[in-house]
C-alpha positions as CSV (number, residue, x, y, z in Angstrom):
1,M,-9.2,-19.3,2.6
2,A,-5.8,-20.1,3.3
3,D,-5.0,-20.9,-0.3
4,K,-6.4,-18.5,-2.0
5,P,-4.4,-14.8,-3.1
6,V,-5.3,-12.2,-0.5
7,K,-4.8,-8.4,-1.2
8,F,-3.3,-6.7,1.7
9,A,-3.4,-2.7,1.8
10,I,-1.8,-0.6,4.4
11,T,-2.4,3.4,4.1
12,H,0.9,5.4,5.2
13,Y,1.4,9.0,6.7
14,R,5.1,9.9,6.5
15,L,6.4,11.9,9.7
16,P,5.7,15.5,9.5
17,K,9.5,16.4,9.5
18,H,9.9,15.1,6.1
19,S,8.8,16.4,3.1
20,H,6.3,13.8,1.0
21,E,8.9,13.9,-1.8
22,D,11.7,12.6,0.8
23,F,9.4,9.9,2.3
24,I,8.5,8.4,-1.1
25,K,12.1,8.5,-2.0
26,W,12.9,6.4,1.0
27,I,10.1,3.9,0.1
28,V,11.5,3.2,-3.3
29,E,15.0,3.6,-2.7
30,V,15.8,1.9,0.5
31,H,13.1,0.0,1.9
32,I,11.8,-1.6,-1.7
33,P,15.5,-3.4,-2.5
34,K,15.7,-4.6,1.3
35,A,11.8,-5.9,1.0
36,I,11.9,-7.8,-2.4
37,P,14.5,-10.8,-1.3
38,V,11.7,-11.3,1.3
39,F,9.1,-11.4,-1.6
40,R,10.9,-13.5,-3.5
41,K,11.5,-15.9,-0.4
42,Y,7.7,-16.2,0.1
43,G,6.2,-16.2,-3.2
44,V,4.7,-12.8,-2.6
45,I,2.2,-12.2,-6.0
46,D,2.4,-8.4,-6.6
47,Y,3.5,-4.6,-4.6
48,T,2.3,-1.8,-5.9
49,L,3.3,1.7,-4.1
50,F,-0.2,4.0,-5.0
51,V,1.7,7.5,-4.4
52,T,-0.7,10.3,-3.0
53,P,1.0,13.4,-3.2
54,P,-0.7,16.5,-1.2
55,A,-1.2,18.6,-4.7
56,L,-3.1,15.6,-5.5
57,S,-5.3,15.3,-2.8
58,D,-6.0,19.2,-2.7
59,F,-7.1,19.2,-6.7
60,M,-9.4,15.9,-5.5
61,N,-10.9,17.9,-2.4
62,Q,-11.7,21.3,-4.3
63,R,-14.0,19.2,-6.6
64,V,-15.4,17.1,-4.4
65,Q,-16.5,19.8,-2.2
66,G,-19.1,21.1,-4.8
67,S,-20.4,17.6,-5.9
68,R,-19.8,15.4,-3.2
69,P,-20.0,17.3,0.0
70,T,-19.9,14.1,2.4
71,W,-17.2,12.6,0.9
72,D,-13.6,12.9,2.5
73,V,-10.4,12.8,0.8
74,A,-8.0,10.7,1.9
75,D,-4.8,12.5,3.2
76,Y,-2.2,9.5,3.7
77,D,1.1,9.8,1.6
78,C,0.7,6.6,0.1
79,V,-1.0,3.3,0.0
80,I,1.0,0.0,-0.1
81,E,-0.5,-2.9,-1.4
82,Y,0.6,-6.6,-1.5
83,I,-0.8,-9.6,-3.2
84,F,0.3,-12.6,-0.8
85,P,-0.4,-16.3,-2.7
86,S,-2.6,-17.0,0.6
87,I,-3.7,-15.5,4.0
88,D,-0.6,-17.9,5.7
89,V,2.2,-15.8,4.1
90,I,1.4,-12.6,6.3
91,D,2.1,-15.4,9.7
92,K,5.2,-16.3,7.9
93,I,6.9,-12.6,6.8
94,M,5.8,-10.6,10.0
95,P,8.3,-12.3,11.9
96,D,11.4,-12.5,9.3
97,P,14.1,-11.0,10.8
98,E,14.9,-10.3,6.9
99,W,11.6,-8.1,6.8
100,L,12.1,-6.9,10.4
101,E,15.3,-5.5,9.3
102,A,13.6,-4.5,5.9
103,C,11.4,-2.3,8.2
104,A,13.9,-1.5,10.8
105,D,13.7,2.5,10.2
106,Q,10.0,2.9,9.7
107,F,9.6,5.0,12.8
108,D,12.2,7.3,11.4
109,W,9.7,7.6,8.5
110,V,6.3,6.8,8.9
111,D,3.3,7.5,11.5
112,V,3.1,4.5,12.5
113,P,-0.4,4.8,14.7
114,K,-1.8,6.5,11.6
115,A,-1.5,3.2,9.6
116,L,-4.7,1.6,8.0
117,V,-4.4,-2.0,6.8
118,S,-7.4,-3.6,4.7
119,L,-7.5,-7.5,3.8
120,G,-9.0,-9.1,1.5
121,Y,-10.1,-10.5,-2.1
122,A,-9.5,-8.1,-5.5
123,T,-11.3,-8.4,-9.1
124,T,-10.4,-7.0,-11.8
125,Y,-13.4,-6.3,-13.9
126,F,-12.7,-3.7,-16.3
127,Q,-8.4,-3.3,-17.3
128,K,-6.7,-2.1,-20.7
129,G,-10.2,-0.6,-22.0
130,E,-12.3,-3.8,-21.7
131,A,-14.4,-5.6,-19.5
132,V,-13.1,-8.8,-18.4
133,V,-14.6,-11.4,-15.7
134,L,-18.0,-9.9,-15.8
135,P,-20.6,-12.5,-14.8
136,K,-22.6,-14.1,-17.3
């Protein structure tokens, strides 16, 4: 398990004192530039910011009310997804002083107690209009 790439995802809500746009701008313009050297240091394979603007959440909420009334539409501001070369990288990054510096102002922006994390494996089965990695 330790030597297989893993996907780590974390949802983030902004603190209410910030707009969604300012929150995403902070992530992109302040946090990510500080984090990239750490990613390189530990061989992070991928980092993706999945932005979920309130207008799109509202749109989706309206659509599922009629067709899927039991579904809840997520209302977080973004999901950050990492692909780590191994699960061990998580334990190396978290205490790294450069990473702690990259995250130092998160309590000014992120509603940290509401974060939700996931860890697992990702396999792509359909990409760029084509089926890939299908079972035989």
